[in-house]
C-alpha positions, 0 to 999 in steps of 0.5 A: 508839415512835421506836425501833420506827419506826427498826426498821420503816424499816430493815425497809422498805429491806431488804424493798425490796431483797429484793423486787427479787430477784424480777426474776431468776426473772421474767426466767427465766420470760419467757425460758423462757416457762414460764407462771409470770411472772404469779405473779412479777409479782403477788408483785413488785407486792405486795412493792414496794407493801408496802415502799413504804408502810412506807417512807413511813410511817417515812421520818422515822425514820432514826436509828442502830439500837442493839443491842437494836433490831438484834436485833429487826430481824434477827428481823423480817427472817427472819420477813417475808422468807420471807413475801415469798418464799412469794408465788410458790409461793402464786400459781403456778397451774402447780404442778400436782397440788400441794395447796400451802397457805400453810403449805407455801409459807412452809415452802418459803421458810423452808427456802430462806432458812435453807439447810435445803433440806428441801422439801414439793414433789413432782415437782420436775422438772416445776415451771416452770424459773423456780420452781426458779430461785426456790427455789435463789436463796433458798438462795443469798441465804440462804447468806451471810445476807440481812443481810450483803448488806444491811449492805454498802449500808445506809451509803448509806441512812443505816442503821448495820449493825454491830449487824445484822451481830452478830445475823446472823453465826453463831458465838461470835466475832462482834466480829471484822472483816475490814476496818475498816468493817462494810460493807467486811466484808460486801462482802469476804465476798460477793466471795469468795462470788460468785467461788466460786459462779461457779467452781462453776457452771463446774465443774458445766458442765464435768462435763456439766450444762446451764447451768440445772442447773449454776446450780441446783446450784451455788447450793445447793452454795455455800450448803450448802443442798441444794435440787435440781431433781430428786426423787432429787437427785444420784442423777439424774445418776449421775456420779462427776465431778458428785459430785466437784465437789459434794464439793470446793465443799461442803468449800470452803463449810464453811470460815470465809469469813474464812479464805478472805479471808485466804488470797486477801488475803495469797496464802498457804495458811498461813492454812488451816493456822493456822486453829483450825477448818480443819484439824479440819474437813477431818480430820473430813470425810476421816476420817469419809468414809473410815470410812463408806466402809470400813464400806460396803465391808467390810459388802458394801453395795457390791461395789467399794472405788471405789463405797464411796468414792464414795457414802460420801465424798459423803453424809458430806461432804454431811450433815456440812456440813449441805448435805443432798444425796444420791446414794443412799438411805443409809437402806438402809445399816447403821442406825448410819451415817446416824445418825453422819452426821447427828451430824457435821452438828450441829457440823462446819461452821465458824463464818463458813461457810454451814453450820448446826449448833453450829459446830466452833469451839464444840466445840473451845472446849468441849474446851479448857475440859474439858481446863482443868478436868481440869488444875485437878483435878490442880493446884488452884492453877494458872491454866489459861486457854482459848486459841485460837491465841495468844489467851486466850478470855474466860470470858464467851464460854465461858459463852455457848457452854455456854449455847448447847449446853444450849439446843440440847439443850433445844430439841431435846428439847422440839420432838421431844416436841411432834412425838411428841405430835402423832402422829409416830413417834420416828425421824421426829420426832427427826430432823426436829427435829434436821435443822431445828435444824441446817439439814441438811434430810433426816432419817430415817424419813418425811423421809429423803433420797429423800422430803420433808416433805410428809407432815407435818401443818400443826402439825408443819410449823410446828414445823419452821419455827420450828426452822429459824428459831431454828437459823439465828439461833442461838437467842438472837437470837430467844428474847431477844424473849420476855423481859420485859426486852427490851421495857423502856426 
């Protein structure tokens, strides 16, 4: 019981910190006088009230969180925070023409915080500016991970952050630190994240967007989230310059932020070259984008090579980095191209980036393990360790990666089966589950880039909501809670 109270105490503090973010859209609502301020005031009051009550109940429990309870805290946060984030959507009476149920609101909030970017809202451009600001702020906060921000201040609150950080950071190599203290690591990551986001806003502004549009799309771009303030996304601007800015920053955000940190700290670009992921990541994006563009040109989809490059590169980079932006309806392209782009999104992003999916480092290590097994067949007595750079990767990490990939496939098949049994066609069902697990957002069929998820039933939305959650936390963090051994002392 004492351990649970420690978790609830830490949860109350993170809830209180997260609740204060509501002040930002509240200020925006008052500035624009868009009429949505009451929804944010009510949401803020409820969130702070519940957080304060929970804190008072658990205020005597301030012990260090152990690894098991760290996993529980991470899962609780990612269940409770979308609940808080959904309140403005529920209370906002100005979302006209929307039959917005709690399921819709929670789905929208979960999609934002997990940076999936799949929406159930229609006529997005008609929403109050503060509501759209809230949507993209959720994306931006979720980009680096809510708890990565939280552990930067938790030492001041008497709550240890290392075990939380392990559960939150995506990728197999969770023990590495950029700085000796875990709070310093979180601060370093956020310093880069905030600086790059600011630069992205300025670049969008220089490309011709208003400050409002620039912030909204910069937040989604840096978080690799994909929320837009227009139903037709980047097609609304029809601007090669805006598309170029998006491509540059999507590629930046898809690289491991630890690599960015080393580049800035030591003022040397060689870390991009020596990073085992970055070279492959950039090569996949460029070659994949060029391949898609060439197909579009020679298939006659676009009359000029310039147009083919613009649309091919943008949409390939967008899906491969799990962002989910679109500047055209690529479902009208040859059928294989959208499938290939979605498959790239399943693994292309780097570990330690704001992207989702399996992560490129896992694919690299699996390829190295396969090569090692082939060498053992030729030389049975040879010792063939898997190396990443000059370091030998311990066998337990390889085993966990194999288990992760197998679980990813099983989860995909199982959830797709449920979606199909609920009455959804296979293309829509499979792509909706796949895009949710990998946090890409748009899929195929009824959930394509120029449509959304509002046509799904409540049951189907909850399946996708669960898929977004376990995909964001990489399965084990959530699924371990369902094992009997987790709850034994």
